[in-house]
C-alpha positions in Angstrom: -135.5 -128.6 -80.1 -139.2 -129.5 -80.3 -141.8 -127.0 -79.2 -144.9 -128.6 -77.6 -148.4 -127.0 -77.8 -149.9 -126.1 -74.5 -153.5 -124.9 -74.3 -154.1 -121.8 -72.2 -156.6 -122.7 -69.5 -158.6 -119.5 -69.2 -159.6 -118.9 -72.8 -158.8 -122.4 -74.2 -156.5 -121.0 -76.8 -152.7 -121.2 -77.1 -150.7 -118.4 -75.5 -148.2 -116.4 -77.4 -145.3 -118.7 -76.7 -147.0 -122.0 -77.5 -147.1 -123.7 -80.9 -148.6 -126.8 -82.3 -146.4 -129.8 -81.7 -143.8 -130.5 -84.4 -142.4 -134.0 -84.9 -138.7 -134.4 -84.2 -138.0 -135.5 -87.8 -135.3 -134.4 -90.3 -137.8 -132.1 -92.1 -138.3 -130.1 -88.9 -136.0 -127.1 -88.9 -135.5 -127.6 -85.1 -134.7 -131.4 -85.6 -132.2 -132.8 -83.0 -131.1 -136.4 -83.6 -131.5 -138.3 -80.4 -128.2 -140.2 -80.8 -126.3 -136.9 -81.4 -125.7 -136.2 -77.7 -122.2 -134.8 -77.1 -119.8 -137.3 -75.6 -118.0 -135.7 -72.7 -114.8 -137.5 -71.8 -114.1 -138.0 -68.2 -110.6 -136.8 -67.5 -110.5 -137.0 -63.7 -109.1 -139.7 -61.5 -111.2 -141.1 -58.6 -108.6 -141.4 -55.9 -110.9 -143.5 -53.7 -110.2 -146.4 -55.9 -106.4 -145.9 -55.8 -104.5 -148.0 -53.3 -102.8 -146.6 -50.2 -99.4 -147.3 -51.9 -100.1 -144.5 -54.5 -101.1 -142.0 -51.8 -98.0 -142.8 -49.8 -95.9 -142.4 -52.9 -97.4 -138.9 -53.4 -96.8 -138.0 -49.8 -93.1 -139.2 -50.0 -92.6 -137.1 -53.2 -93.9 -134.1 -51.5 -91.6 -134.6 -48.5 -88.6 -135.0 -50.8 -89.4 -131.8 -52.6 -88.4 -128.9 -50.2 -91.0 -126.5 -51.6 -93.7 -129.1 -51.5 -92.9 -130.0 -47.9 -92.8 -126.3 -46.8 -96.1 -125.6 -48.7 -97.7 -128.6 -47.1 -96.7 -127.3 -43.6 -98.0 -123.8 -44.4 -101.3 -125.2 -45.6 -101.7 -127.5 -42.6 -101.4 -124.6 -40.1 -104.3 -122.4 -39.3 -102.1 -119.3 -39.0 -99.9 -117.7 -41.7 -96.4 -118.6 -40.7 -94.2 -116.0 -42.5 -91.0 -117.8 -41.7 -92.2 -120.9 -43.6 -93.5 -118.8 -46.5 -90.2 -117.0 -46.7 -88.3 -120.3 -46.8 -90.0 -121.1 -50.2 -88.1 -120.5 -53.4 -88.9 -117.1 -55.0 -91.2 -118.5 -57.7 -93.1 -120.6 -55.2 -93.3 -117.7 -52.8 -94.8 -115.4 -55.5 -97.3 -118.0 -56.6 -98.3 -118.7 -53.0 -98.7 -115.0 -52.2 -100.9 -114.5 -55.3 -102.9 -117.6 -54.5 -102.0 -119.1 -57.9 -100.8 -122.6 -57.4 -102.0 -126.2 -57.8 -100.9 -128.6 -55.1 -102.2 -132.1 -55.4 -102.3 -133.9 -52.1 -102.9 -137.5 -51.3 
């Protein structure tokens, strides 16, 4: 962090928060190396670049999984269809009722 001096315009003196400029060098206690920026890995997948074959494969896997198919149907409807929710396995039903689930759709 480097603090930059700013003159106060009314009295032409520095305000209480301003200081004289310090060089961003290793002898400065607030020295921050410019090349030391943290590298943040990108761990997401941009599905816009994935072909339609992949998305169809995801849809087919959801249709083959009974709970996935039921959950897809429940989420597609505007109303809460209790008969569909009750058709879910107990673990899935509990997660759905608590709103604690991840469902990745294509």
